[in-house]
Each structure stands twice: as C-alpha cells, then as structure tokens.
Steps between C-alpha positions, in 0.01 A plus 500: 500500500468514882878493552533801262234688684674432831834599359353830363351581841829430680692705240267790559523470871881496508499798248263688744720422803809609321349840410321545832733345757399744765122447472554115486728493801266733699199266410688188616623661814149635587353145423766332748431765773121459461541124537717536797253732662212243445709201623709649778312818613601851500767517779679179392524632145624841619773318714611298209514813277707682756740213525536465124553874484771494766666211329497696171657805663770273666565322167527827314762626758705183451469540121639841540823363664410553861596212740226346693699563819530866432146525406371347832749710698365808330143395578566414858732763579383742790687803366310835507 
C-alpha cells in the first residue's frame, strides 16, 4: 500500500516535470543559487556563475565548429 502511494507520487512528479520543464528547471536552479549564496556568500557565488557562463559561451562556440585557438585569438586580438 505504501509502495503504491510512493509510486503514484513519483509518477505525478515526473508527469509534472515533463509538462512544466521550464518551471521545474528554474526552481532547481533557484534553489542551487540560493544555497550557494547562503554557503559561499554573494561575491563568490557571482564569480562561480560568471565562470560557468563563460564556460558555456566558449563551449557553445566550440560546438558550432569554431576551434579553441581561433576563439582565443579572436578574444585576445587587439584589432580596432
């Protein structure tokens, strides 16, 4: 009886997350950031988020076919 109730709750939760992926992911990300703020503080959390965002952008460019070398040369170039 308890197993059936737990299975039913899990099924409903999975169904909810399937139909509301954005809300669910937003909630999870919000909880993670809030936990980081409490444990690490504001500036350390912002630094981690900035590094993760930079990594995402670099990874996205690599996925699009741009080489790491050309990406860094583009970033570090001093052309006007």
